[in-house]
Structure formats: C-alpha cells, structure tokens
TITI-531314 format. One line per 10 residues: their letters; for each residue y, z, x of C-alpha. Coordinates in steps of 0.05 Angstrom, whole numbers, plus 5000, padded with zeros to 4 digits. Example, Ala and Ser with C-alpha at 12.3 -4.5 7.8 and 13.67 -1.06 7.14 Angstrom:
2
as> 4910:5156:5246 | 4979:5143:5273 .
***
This chain:
413
xxxxxxxxxx> 8021:7432:3032 | 8087:7416:3065 | 8108:7347:3088 | 8100:7367:3162 | 8030:7396:3151 | 8007:7335:3113 | 8030:7287:3168 | 8001:7331:3223 | 7932:7330:3190 | 7937:7254:3178 .
xxxxxxxxxx> 7953:7244:3252 | 7890:7282:3271 | 7844:7249:3220 | 7873:7180:3228 | 7865:7173:3304 | 7820:7112:3313 | 7770:7102:3370 | 7819:7057:3407 | 7873:7110:3406 | 7898:7131:3474 .
xxxxxxxxxx> 7908:7203:3452 | 7838:7212:3424 | 7804:7227:3491 | 7862:7271:3512 | 7856:7311:3448 | 7783:7324:3465 | 7800:7342:3536 | 7854:7389:3512 | 7806:7423:3463 | 7754:7430:3518 .
xxxxxxxxxx> 7806:7459:3566 | 7829:7511:3516 | 7757:7528:3498 | 7739:7537:3572 | 7800:7581:3584 | 7785:7625:3524 | 7711:7632:3540 | 7727:7651:3612 | 7777:7704:3588 | 7727:7733:3538 .
xxxxxxxxxx> 7672:7736:3590 | 7719:7765:3642 | 7744:7820:3596 | 7674:7837:3573 | 7649:7842:3644 | 7708:7883:3671 | 7709:7932:3613 | 7633:7936:3616 | 7635:7951:3690 | 7687:8005:3681 .
xxxxxxxxxx> 7649:8036:3623 | 7583:8039:3661 | 7613:8069:3724 | 7652:8120:3684 | 7590:8141:3646 | 7552:8150:3711 | 7607:8192:3744 | 7613:8235:3681 | 7537:8243:3679 | 7541:8279:3746 .
xxxxxxxxxx> 7605:8318:3735 | 7621:8320:3660 | 7689:8303:3630 | 7723:8370:3643 | 7703:8429:3687 | 7724:8501:3684 | 7715:8540:3749 | 7746:8597:3788 | 7815:8580:3813 | 7797:8611:3880 .
xxxxxxxxxx> 7740:8562:3890 | 7754:8513:3946 | 7722:8446:3958 | 7662:8476:3994 | 7594:8487:3961 | 7600:8563:3966 | 7637:8578:3901 | 7666:8641:3871 | 7631:8654:3804 | 7660:8665:3735 .
xxxxxxxxxx> 7630:8704:3677 | 7590:8663:3626 | 7613:8706:3568 | 7686:8686:3571 | 7723:8700:3505 | 7763:8635:3513 | 7699:8594:3503 | 7703:8608:3428 | 7773:8579:3426 | 7753:8519:3468 .
xxxxxxxxxx> 7695:8503:3420 | 7745:8498:3363 | 7783:8441:3398 | 7769:8376:3362 | 7737:8326:3409 | 7697:8375:3452 | 7625:8356:3441 | 7586:8404:3485 | 7595:8462:3534 | 7544:8479:3587 .
xxxxxxxxxx> 7541:8527:3646 | 7524:8505:3717 | 7520:8530:3788 | 7519:8492:3854 | 7496:8507:3925 | 7488:8466:3988 | 7420:8461:4019 | 7376:8421:4067 | 7311:8389:4044 | 7257:8388:4098 .
xxxxxxxxxx> 7191:8353:4092 | 7138:8341:4145 | 7174:8280:4171 | 7245:8278:4142 | 7307:8322:4132 | 7365:8311:4085 | 7426:8351:4062 | 7435:8358:3987 | 7474:8393:3932 | 7429:8436:3889 .
xxxxxxxxxx> 7457:8438:3818 | 7430:8494:3776 | 7428:8482:3700 | 7407:8526:3642 | 7373:8515:3575 | 7439:8491:3545 | 7442:8430:3592 | 7451:8362:3559 | 7396:8318:3589 | 7416:8253:3553 .
xxxxxxxxxx> 7446:8220:3616 | 7387:8236:3660 | 7336:8217:3607 | 7370:8149:3602 | 7363:8140:3678 | 7295:8173:3687 | 7244:8125:3718 | 7186:8173:3731 | 7162:8241:3707 | 7202:8283:3657 .
xxxxxxxxxx> 7263:8327:3653 | 7260:8402:3664 | 7238:8447:3608 | 7280:8510:3617 | 7275:8576:3579 | 7316:8639:3578 | 7260:8682:3606 | 7217:8642:3655 | 7243:8612:3720 | 7222:8540:3732 .
xxxxxxxxxx> 7207:8514:3803 | 7213:8442:3779 | 7269:8395:3802 | 7296:8327:3785 | 7311:8284:3845 | 7337:8213:3853 | 7298:8151:3872 | 7342:8146:3934 | 7321:8216:3957 | 7249:8203:3938 .
xxxxxxxxxx> 7247:8142:3982 | 7283:8176:4039 | 7238:8237:4038 | 7175:8200:4016 | 7166:8243:3954 | 7135:8228:3888 | 7126:8265:3822 | 7082:8327:3832 | 7099:8335:3906 | 7127:8400:3933 .
xxxxxxxxxx> 7183:8407:3985 | 7224:8462:4017 | 7299:8471:4012 | 7333:8513:4066 | 7399:8548:4055 | 7448:8565:4111 | 7468:8637:4095 | 7458:8706:4122 | 7401:8718:4123 | 7375:8646:4120 .
xxxxxxxxxx> 7331:8631:4060 | 7289:8576:4032 | 7257:8557:3966 | 7197:8514:3950 | 7207:8465:3893 | 7164:8414:3856 | 7186:8343:3837 | 7182:8339:3761 | 7221:8276:3752 | 7256:8219:3789 .
xxxxxxxxxx> 7321:8187:3764 | 7359:8126:3787 | 7432:8115:3769 | 7446:8063:3824 | 7504:8107:3847 | 7477:8116:3917 | 7528:8167:3941 | 7514:8212:3881 | 7439:8198:3878 | 7432:8218:3951 .
xxxxxxxxxx> 7468:8283:3938 | 7447:8316:3873 | 7382:8353:3858 | 7376:8389:3791 | 7340:8456:3786 | 7337:8520:3745 | 7403:8558:3750 | 7366:8623:3764 | 7350:8600:3834 | 7424:8592:3851 .
xxxxxxxxxx> 7439:8660:3822 | 7385:8695:3862 | 7405:8660:3926 | 7478:8680:3916 | 7463:8750:3892 | 7493:8737:3823 | 7469:8769:3759 | 7450:8729:3696 | 7521:8731:3669 | 7553:8693:3727 .
xxxxxxxxxx> 7557:8618:3742 | 7599:8569:3783 | 7632:8546:3718 | 7627:8507:3654 | 7622:8433:3641 | 7654:8404:3579 | 7632:8338:3547 | 7678:8302:3500 | 7668:8250:3445 | 7715:8198:3474 .
xxxxxxxxxx> 7729:8190:3548 | 7797:8158:3531 | 7818:8225:3503 | 7800:8265:3566 | 7873:8273:3589 | 7895:8300:3521 | 7835:8346:3516 | 7845:8370:3587 | 7916:8392:3567 | 7889:8428:3506 .
xxxxxxxxxx> 7834:8464:3545 | 7883:8482:3601 | 7931:8512:3550 | 7874:8557:3526 | 7839:8574:3592 | 7888:8556:3647 | 7925:8623:3645 | 7864:8666:3633 | 7856:8721:3685 | 7786:8745:3705 .
xxxxxxxxxx> 7769:8819:3716 | 7777:8811:3792 | 7848:8784:3782 | 7832:8711:3794 | 7847:8654:3745 | 7808:8597:3715 | 7818:8526:3739 | 7811:8468:3691 | 7799:8399:3721 | 7786:8332:3689 .
xxxxxxxxxx> 7737:8282:3717 | 7797:8239:3737 | 7825:8295:3780 | 7758:8308:3814 | 7743:8236:3833 | 7812:8202:3837 | 7789:8149:3887 | 7735:8123:3841 | 7780:8119:3780 | 7838:8089:3819 .
xxxxxxxxxx> 7790:8035:3842 | 7768:8023:3771 | 7840:8018:3747 | 7852:7963:3799 | 7803:7920:3758 | 7856:7917:3703 | 7901:7880:3751 | 7846:7830:3766 | 7836:7820:3691 | 7910:7810:3679 .
xxxxxxxxxx> 7916:7758:3736 | 7856:7720:3710 | 7882:7719:3638 | 7951:7694:3661 | 7919:7639:3703 | 7875:7617:3645 | 7934:7617:3597 | 7974:7574:3646 | 7916:7525:3652 | 7908:7519:3577 .
xxxxxxxxxx> 7984:7514:3567 | 7993:7460:3619 | 7937:7419:3589 | 7968:7428:3520 | 8035:7404:3546 | 8003:7342:3578 | 7965:7327:3514 | 8027:7335:3471 | 8068:7288:3515 | 8014:7235:3512 .
xxxxxxxxxx> 8010:7242:3436 | 8086:7236:3430 | 8087:7174:3474 | 8032:7141:3433 | 8067:7158:3368 | 8136:7136:3390 | 8138:7080:3339 | 8115:7127:3284 | 8169:7177:3304 | 8222:7123:3299 .
xxxxxxxxxx> 8195:7102:3231 | 8197:7174:3205 | 8268:7183:3230 | 8290:7118:3198 | 8262:7144:3132 | 8305:7206:3136 | 8262:7256:3174 | 8302:7301:3220 | 8284:7313:3293 | 8268:7385:3276 .
xxxxxxxxxx> 8220:7363:3222 | 8185:7314:3268 | 8180:7367:3323 | 8147:7413:3272 | 8096:7359:3257 | 8074:7354:3329 | 8076:7429:3340 | 8030:7438:3279 | 7984:7384:3306 | 7982:7420:3373 .
xxxxxxxxxx> 7969:7487:3340 | 7910:7456:3302 | 7882:7427:3367 | 7891:7495:3401 | 7858:7529:3342 | 7797:7485:3349 | 7795:7501:3423 | 7801:7576:3409 | 7744:7576:3359 | 7699:7535:3405 .
xxxxxxxxxx> 7716:7578:3465 | 7706:7643:3428 | 7637:7621:3403 | 7618:7598:3473 | 7643:7662:3506 | 7608:7707:3456 | 7543:7668:3465 | 7545:7676:3540 | 7561:7750:3534 | 7505:7763:3484 .
xxxxxxxxxx> 7455:7726:3528 | 7474:7768:3588 | 7475:7832:3548 | 7405:7823:3519 | 7370:7787:3576 | 7409:7808:3639 | 7402:7740:3672 | 7457:7752:3724 | 7437:7806:3774 | 7480:7847:3821 .
xxxxxxxxxx> 7469:7880:3889 | 7463:7954:3872 | 7487:7975:3941 | 7557:7946:3928 | 7565:7946:3852 | 7524:8008:3832 | 7492:7966:3777 | 7430:7922:3776 | 7459:7869:3730 | 7526:7845:3704 .
xxxxxxxxxx> 7547:7893:3648 | 7576:7869:3582 | 7622:7907:3535 | 7643:7869:3473 | 7702:7899:3434 | 7723:7860:3372 | 7798:7875:3379 | 7797:7850:3452 | 7772:7783:3427 | 7822:7779:3369 .
xxxxxxxxxx> 7880:7799:3415 | 7861:7747:3467 | 7859:7692:3415 | 7926:7713:3386 | 7959:7716:3455 | 7930:7648:3474 | 7954:7617:3408 | 8024:7646:3413 | 8033:7630:3487 | 8006:7559:3478 .
xxxxxxxxxx> 8051:7542:3419 | 8111:7574:3454 | 8100:7532:3516 | 8100:7469:3473 | 8170:7481:3444 | 8206:7453:3505 | 8165:7389:3515 | 8170:7375:3440 | 8246:7370:3448 | 8235:7300:3477 .
xxxxxxxxxx> 8227:7278:3404 | 8301:7289:3392 | 8316:7236:3445 | 8275:7182:3411 | 8322:7135:3375 | 8296:7097:3312 | 8335:7033:3328 | 8305:7028:3398 | 8233:7042:3378 | 8235:6994:3318 .
xxx> 8278:6940:3351 | 8221:6900:3380 | 8169:6912:3325 .
***
C-alpha cells in the first residue's frame, strides 16, 4: 500500500464523532447513492418502456415486410406470389428467425347496436402466435390448417368493449367493393396489448377469406412478414434482405418493396428515440448533483485537516502527494456511495419488476405498469461514468491544498 493510500484510509477510519467532516462524509455518501439509484431506475424504466412499445408495434407489423412495390398506403393492396424463389435466399440470412405470409383488407364491423371500421389481417398456418398468446386475455388463438377455412377471429379487448362482443359471439364484416360483400365471423379469442390505436384497428382471421374477397388464388398474398432475432439488427438485416429481394421483378413487371418497422411507423420510433434525450439530461443532472456534493465535502475535509496538511508538508510531503491523499479519500467515499446507490436502485427495480407496484394510465402510456429492463452493462457503465466524472470534478478544488503553507498552519499550534 502506498503512502497516500495508507493516509487516506487512516483519515477515514480515524474520524472521531466530534469531527466536523464526519456528518458531511455521510451526507456526501447519501447524495452519491441517491444520484446513482435515480440514474439506474431511470435507465431501467426508459429502456423498459422502449422495449415494451417496440415489441408491441412489431407484434402487429413484424420487423421487416416484403410487399408489392406498387402497393400504396391504402388497404387495397396488389398481391405478390407466395412461391417467390428469393425466399430461399432470405431464409439463409443469419438473424432472420421466421417468415410468414399475410393479407390485409379494410372492412366495417356491424352489430345490432354498433358499427366500427377495422383492418382485417389474414394469416395462414405459418403465423407466429407468440405475441398474441402473450397478450391473450380470453379464449384461444386460431387453429388454421391448409385445407379447411376457419371462420374464427381474434379481436382486441378495445373492440370487444366497443361492439359489446365476447368469446363465442358472431358478427358481420362488410366490405366496400363491387359488388359489396360481407362475411360472418366468430370471436375465438380476445387480446389486449394496451396499444389502443392498434387494438381498435386489427382483427385476425384466416387468410383464405381475404383471398376469396379479393379474387386471389391460393398462391397470392399481400406480402411476407419477417421476424428477426434482435431488433437492434433490423437496419442491417433490412439492407441484407433488400439486396436480395429489392430488385426482384414479378411476372407482371412490378418489383418487391422491402420495409423495416422503423420505416413503416417513423412517428412512433422517433418519439421513442426522444426518450434517450430525457435519459441523458437526467443523468447529467444527477452527475452534477453528486459532483457538487463531493466538491463541498472535499472542501470541508480539507479545511478541517488544514493542520494535518501543514504537518505533512513540514515532514517533506509534496503538494501533489497531499492532493492525491484527499483525492483517494474522496474516491473511497464515492465508491461507498456508488455501491449503496447501486444496491438501492437494483432493489427498487426488482420490486417493481416482480410486483408492479407503480401503475400507469394505459390511455397515455400504452402500459398498465411501469416497465423495468435491467441490463448489467448499463449499470456498470453508469457507475464507471459517475466515478470518473466525480473524481475529475475534484481535481480543481483539491488544488487549494497547494496554497496551504506549513509555517502558517503550524505557527499558532
């Protein structure tokens, strides 16, 4: 152990109960702990919120979609063949987890008392139901086969409440086309994702209904949905898929269009990205609070140890060596605050994650409770940044030590 480290530890252990710096050391530790715990909780909440919203949006629209390039933003789409040769190449791309066909069509649900416009999304036996199973609150998902057409549908809790429907009820969907048509469906299941705008829109059914309504054969669909292993890799995988399918021409001369979920819903993801700014502002403010308290604590410690500083200098210690003693002491104090704050922040996050004590208004936040996402490297990085910033901020106030003269501090002792 070096001379500076030994003295720094002795200062901390040797502070008696009458010491002026003792309560300030405790206050400083508490301040650092509070700042760190707030940062950990804030990052866990913000990343958790972004993760949950992303998963819900992806659940309705997948990570990447392949459709006809001529398709506009309306619900009457131009179909593409389901036996595209490029699908074999796309399946070979590492990171692509699943490929499923789909078809959409706009319709109007009419019951005896209510009417509501919806988007009917047709799915086939290859559909990944994991998202809707997770959010299913009543009934069951559709059981689809390659031979028998199912009249069952999955609707949202929002639609069920608006239309006064429950599992087992039947309802009619009318389609504005020439000639006008309608289909009678049965409610097989009710889901609730809290995303009101999406819940109020999407109804899932057998893709064969969409094909018959549009006059398509069994080899046509609106497009394909691609699910990936890691949403953070969507942009890179979109480029890879677009390189394979983006310049593929269909028999009628049209091309394929490849879109990522970020391109299809830019407003939602731009809004989510704004949360990063909020997190950065909060972290900076907390670091400033912790740093200012550390500076105050260090100055008080220096003032109390003025006589000791003079004594050390008279014995041959340099100003740089004495500054190092107090910086080490401050780093130890900050370290204690970081450990305490990290434990407190993790405890709060785990309590919220497992018990969901803090609730949210689903209308505004799309979630019923505050989400928590704990990532170990976020916690480590926050602690390292706080330690480095805190010690760096103490370098300037520690320079006051160089102005303390031994002869003046020891003159009247």
